[in-house]
N, C-alpha and C positions, 0 to 999 in steps of 0.2 A: 434660532440656530446661528452660530457665528459662521462667517465665510470660511474660516479655516477648518471647521468641523465638517463641512459639506463633502469635501473630497474623501475624508476618512469614512464617513457614513456610506458614500457611494462605493468605496472600495470594499467595505465589509459586506454590503449588499451583493456586489458582483461575486465576491468570494463564496458567499452563501449559496448563490444561484448555481455556481459551478459544482461545489461540493454536494449539495442536495440533489442537483441534477444527475450527477454520476451515481449517487446512491439510489435515486429513483429508477435509473436504468437497471441497476442490479435487481431491485425489487420487481420491476416489470418483467424482466427475464425469468425470475423465479416463479412469478404468477403464470406466465406462459408455459413454463416447464411443468407446472403443477396441473394446469387445465388441459393442455393438449397431450395427445397420446404420442409424445416423443420424449426422448431422453437427451436433453441438452447437455447434461453432465458428461456425456461421451466426448464432448468437444474440449475437455480439459487437456492438460499437458499429459501426453502419453510418451514416456521417455524413449528416446532413440527410435522413434517411428516418424515417418514422413507426415502422417496424419496428425501426430502430436505437435508438430511445429506450429500449426495454426492455434493450438491450445495455449501457446506462450502468450499470444495476444488476448485470447478470449477468457482464459482462466480467472482473472480477477473479477469478472462479471458473473461467473457461474458459482452456484453454491449447492450443497447437498441438503436441500430443504430449508424451510423458513427458520428453523432453530439456528442453523449454521449462519445464515445471513443476518439474523438478529444479533448473534454474538459478535459479528464483524462490524455492524452498523455504527455503534457508538465510538469504538476505537478509530474507525475510518474517519468519522467526522471530527473527532477531537485531534488526533495526530495529523490528519490531513489539513485541518484548520491551522494548526501550529506551523506546519510547513508553509502554508499559504501566506503566513505573515511576511515571508520573504518575497511575495508577489506571485501572481498567476503563472508567470513564465517559469519561476523556480519550481512551483508545484507541478506544472505540466512536464517540464524536463525531468524532474526526479521521478514522477510517476511512470513516464515512458522508460527511463533508465532502469528502474527497479523491475518493471514488467519484462523488459527485454533481457537484461543481464541476469536478474534473479531467476526468471523463467527459463532461460537457457541453461543455467546451472542445474535446475530441477530436471530439465530435459536430458542433460548429459549424465547426471548422477543417479537419477531415480531408478527404483526397482522396475524390472520388466513386468509387464502386465499390471501396472498401477496407473491410476489416473489422479492427477493433482489439480485441484481447483480451489478458488475462494480468494477473497480480498485480503486474506491474512498475509499473503506475499507482499502486498503493498503496505499493509499496516506495519509489518516488521521492518520493511524498508524505510518507512517514515521514522520509526523508532530509532533504527540504526543511524539514520541521517541526523536526527535531532540530538541524539546522544553525542555525536561526534562533531557536528558543525561548529560548535563554540570553540573547541580545541583546534580544529583545522583552520579556523579564521581568526584565532586568538582574540576572541570576543568574550569579555567578562559577562555580558548579558547572556550569551549563548551557553557559557559554562554554568551559570546559575540555572538556566532553563534545563540543562542536562542533569544537574543535581536534583531539581524538582521532579523531572521525569523518572529518574532512578528511584526516587522515593515512591512516586505514584504508580509507575508502570514496571518497576524492576522485576516484579514477579512474572511478568510476561516472558522474561528471558529464559525461563525454564522451558518454554515452548520450542526453543531451538534444539532441544535434546530429544533423542529417541525416547518414546515412552508410551503414550496412549495409542493403541491401534486405531487406524482409520483417520488419524490426524497427520497431516503432512508436515512433520517436523522439518523435513528437508526444504519444503517451501518456505517455512519460517526462517530457517538458517540462511538459505540463499537470498531471500529478500533482505534480511538483516545485513548480510555481508555486502550486498549491492547498495544498500542505503549508506553504509559506512564508506564504501568506495565513492559514492556520489558526493558525500560531504567533502571529500578531498579533491575530486576531479571535476565536478560541475562548476561552472562559473558563478561568481557572486552575483546577486541580483543587480548590484551597482555596475558591474562590468558588462552586463548584457545590454 
């Protein structure tokens, strides 16, 4: 292995540990929720309630069963991995931004007596960020990535519209908007 390839390989390994580590936490929480006589899903975002404020931070780690978590796992890894190409700091800042801003949007606008949870808030935030970042930073590589994402993941955008009962389209929409805002407002990795 060439000396120049070592830092790249180390970076990929560190990124994989972070991404798979976060996903492992989500799976561990779902296993605990399944095995123990407690309903962890109650700790999701409960709009306009004091108890629901904690859900803003917890909701990306909570899922309504293994099917829900499984459907979020691959997009989380793929889109999160693409965000992480800008560095760990960018990934962590964006993840926190989308969780707080997008989750607050759900908390403010969600229907009463609803609970919103799942990593899809983050996934749609990553998608919004990646679709916008190339334009925001005037990067031809970023614009090409955006076009590729539109081709590959454009169908996901229907998820921001009301439709299927039991799916938090509002979480998708708020995450997506937070991701777009993050593309414009968060610092470039080079600036950090």
